N, C-alpha and C positions, 0 to 999 in steps of 0.2 A: 417470499423466502423468509424463513424463520430467523430469529435473532442468532441462534446457535450457529447455523450454517453461514450466515453473513459474517459473524465474527471470525470464523475459521477461514473463510475465503479471503477477507481483508487482511487477516493476520499473516497468512502464508504469503500473500502478495507483498505485504510490507516487509517481511523478513527477506524475501528474495531480492526485492529492489534495494533494501538496506545493505544486504551482503554484497551485491554487485557494486554499489557505490563505495562501500568501505574497503573491499578487497582489491578492486581495480579502479581507483578514482581517475587515473590518467587515461583510461580506455575511452573516455568521452571524446578525446582528441584524435582517436585512431579510426581507420576505415573498418576495423573489426567490429567496432561498436555499431556501425550502421547495419551489419548483418545480424547482430544480436537484437538490435531494435526491431528489425523486420520479423525475426522469429517471435519475439514477444508480442508484437502487433498481431501477427497471424494467430498465435495461440489465444490472444485476448478476443479477437473477432470470433473465432470458433467457440470459445467458452461462453461468450455473451450470447451467441446465437443458440447454443444449447440451453442456456438459462431462459432465453426468450421462448423457445419451443416448449420447454417443460414446465414453465411457471404458469400461474393462473392468468386469466385474461386481463386482469387489472394491472399486472406487472409486466406483461410481455411487450407492450409498446415501449416501456422504459428501457428494457434490455435491447430491443431492436434499435432504439435511438442511440444507445451507447455504442453498439457495434458499428453503426454508421458514422459516429464521431471518430472512432478508431480508423475507419476506412478513409475518412477525409484527412486525418492526421498523416496517415501513410501516403496519401497522394501529395500532400504538402512536402513531405520529406523527399519525394522525388524531385520536386522543383527546387527546393532550397535545402541542401544537405546540412548546412550549419544549424538549421532549426531543430534538428534531431536532438542535439545536446540540451538545448533549452527545453524542449518537450520532455526529455527524460528528467531534468531537474524539476519541472512542474509536476510530473507524475509522482516523483518521490515526495515532493512537498504536499501534494494532494492526499497521498496515502497516509503520510504522517499526520496531517491535519484531521482526516476522517477517522483514523484509528484513535487519535487522542480525543476528538470530540465524542466519538461513539463510546469510548471508555469512560469519559466524564459523565455522559448522560446515563449510561448503565450504572455507574457507581452511585450517582445521585438517586437513582430509583431503588437501590439497595442500601439502606441506611448503614448497615454494618461495614460495608466496604468503602464508602466514600472517603473516609479519613485515612484509609490505607492505600487504596488504588491510585487516586489522583496524585498525591505527593510521590508515591512509589514510582510512577511512570516518569515524572520529571526528574526525580533524583537519580534514577537508574540511567536515563538518557544523558544527563549532565555528567554523571560519573564515567560513563563509557566514553563520552566525548573528551573529557579531560584526560582520561587514561590513555586514549589513543594519541592525543597530541603530545602528552608527556613522554610516552615510550617510543613514539614514531614521529619525531619532529618534521619529517618530510610531508606529513599530512597538512602542514600549514600552507603549502602551495595551493592546495585545493580545499580550502577551509569550508566553503559553502557546501560542497559536495559531501564532505565528511560530516558536517553538522546535520544536513538533511538525511544522510544515510544512517547515522547513529540513532537519530530519533525515529526514523522509519523502522529500523530494526527493533528497537526497544518497544515502540508502540505496537508493532506487529506481534512480538512475543506476548505482550499483555493482552492483545486482542485474541490470540490463540488460547491463552489461559482463560479468558472470560468465556470463550466459546465452549470450552470443556466444562466449565462450572455453571453454565446456564441451565435452568430447568427447561424441560421439554414443554413447548407450547402445545395446547390442544389444537387438533386439526380443525380449521374453520370451515372446511368443506364437508365434514361428516354430518350426517343427519341425525 
């Protein structure tokens, strides 16, 4: 998968998970979240299988492996329902970490953007976090979820922006 598509997929995923965590942080404690979790797991498995089928042979095993990991996580959620909230938090943290790491590595390869993009992500994430806590003090009850959600949202937006501004890579399979 090229860098542009990867940035867009991770960015959209980060924005979706960030918005879910910010708009409804108490949903992790409800039964409704379990249904949303299974919808997202199902969509994730289908999406990863599509990526596995359409990608090159060197990447298809990776995507099949990720879809099987999602299937195992879904099976664990049937056995222990309380693990779903922990898995959701780990997914948000993983998306935020990957988007931040990917943004930093892409910014370091483009010398003009490294002094703007890296501090911009962290300043915007911190500003969003402080603004949410200042204007909505009820977010202090679920501070970990709000922190992860705000950084996943901001890093997702930055990843989408990087995806739009990436230069197209030449196709490596063309002769």
